[in-house]
C-alpha positions as CSV (number, residue, x, y, z in Angstrom):
1,M,20.9,175.5,93.1
2,M,21.1,171.7,94.4
3,T,19.0,170.5,97.3
4,D,20.0,168.4,100.0
5,A,17.9,165.7,98.6
6,T,19.4,166.0,95.4
7,A,22.9,165.9,96.7
8,L,21.9,162.9,98.6
9,A,20.4,161.1,95.7
10,Q,23.5,161.8,93.6
11,A,25.6,160.4,96.2
12,L,23.5,157.1,96.6
13,L,23.6,157.0,92.8
14,K,27.5,157.1,92.9
15,E,27.6,154.3,95.5
16,H,25.2,152.1,93.4
17,R,27.0,152.5,90.3
18,E,30.6,151.9,92.1
19,S,29.1,148.7,93.2
20,I,27.6,147.6,89.8
21,D,31.2,148.4,88.4
22,R,32.7,146.1,91.1
23,L,30.3,143.4,90.3
24,D,30.8,143.8,86.6
25,A,34.5,143.1,87.1
26,I,33.7,140.0,89.3
27,L,31.5,138.7,86.5
28,V,34.2,139.1,83.7
29,Y,37.1,137.6,85.9
30,T,34.7,134.7,86.8
31,L,33.6,134.2,83.4
32,A,37.4,134.2,82.3
33,E,38.3,131.6,85.0
34,R,35.3,129.5,84.0
35,F,36.7,129.5,80.3
36,K,40.1,128.5,81.3
37,Q,38.6,125.6,83.2
38,T,36.4,124.5,80.3
39,Q,39.3,125.0,77.9
40,A,41.3,122.4,79.8
41,V,38.2,120.3,79.7
42,G,38.1,120.7,75.8
43,E,41.8,119.8,75.5
44,L,41.3,116.8,77.5
45,K,38.3,115.7,75.6
46,A,40.1,116.3,72.4
47,S,43.2,114.2,73.4
48,H,41.1,111.3,74.4
49,A,38.6,111.7,71.2
50,L,35.5,112.3,73.5
51,P,32.4,114.4,72.2
52,P,32.9,118.1,72.3
53,S,29.2,118.3,74.1
54,D,27.9,116.3,76.8
55,P,23.8,116.9,76.7
56,D,23.0,115.1,79.7
57,R,25.3,117.1,81.7
58,E,24.2,120.5,80.2
59,S,20.5,119.4,80.9
60,R,21.7,118.8,84.7
61,Q,23.6,122.1,84.7
62,I,20.6,124.1,83.5
63,A,18.2,122.8,85.7
64,R,21.0,123.2,88.6
65,L,21.2,126.8,87.4
66,E,17.5,127.5,87.3
67,Q,17.3,126.3,90.9
68,L,20.0,128.5,92.1
69,A,18.5,131.5,90.2
70,R,15.1,130.9,92.1
71,D,17.0,130.6,95.4
72,A,18.8,134.0,94.6
73,D,15.4,135.6,93.4
74,L,16.6,135.9,90.0
75,D,14.5,135.0,86.7
76,P,15.3,131.3,86.1
77,E,14.5,132.0,82.3
78,F,17.4,134.7,82.1
79,A,19.8,132.3,84.2
80,K,18.7,129.5,81.6
81,Q,19.2,131.8,78.7
82,F,22.7,133.0,80.1
83,L,23.8,129.4,80.8
84,N,22.7,128.3,77.0
85,F,24.9,131.0,75.6
86,I,27.9,130.2,77.8
87,I,27.5,126.4,76.9
88,S,27.2,127.1,73.1
89,E,30.5,129.1,73.5
90,V,32.2,126.1,75.3
91,I,31.0,123.8,72.8
92,R,32.2,125.8,69.8
93,H,35.6,126.2,71.6
94,H,35.7,122.4,72.0
95,E,34.6,121.6,68.4
96,K,37.6,123.9,67.3
97,L,39.9,121.8,69.5
98,Q,38.7,118.4,67.8
99,K,39.9,119.7,64.5
């Protein structure tokens, strides 16, 4: 027999999971849009013989993201690792375009 408290907990759990599912979709579509933009940057760099990476910009972006993470009450180290992963993927794509 399900108690009222259990039923309420299950309803709340369902709401939280639906919210997480929506946020996951937002993350995926946002990353896809970001990679479309970085693809355009990579093509521009390749067509003008510019280097595939820009360490100064990358450092500024990491510092910026760390601050955004602190402002959002998110672990800045996690945000840094996440951005480093994205940057490494972007550079890998840019290097492919250079060949």
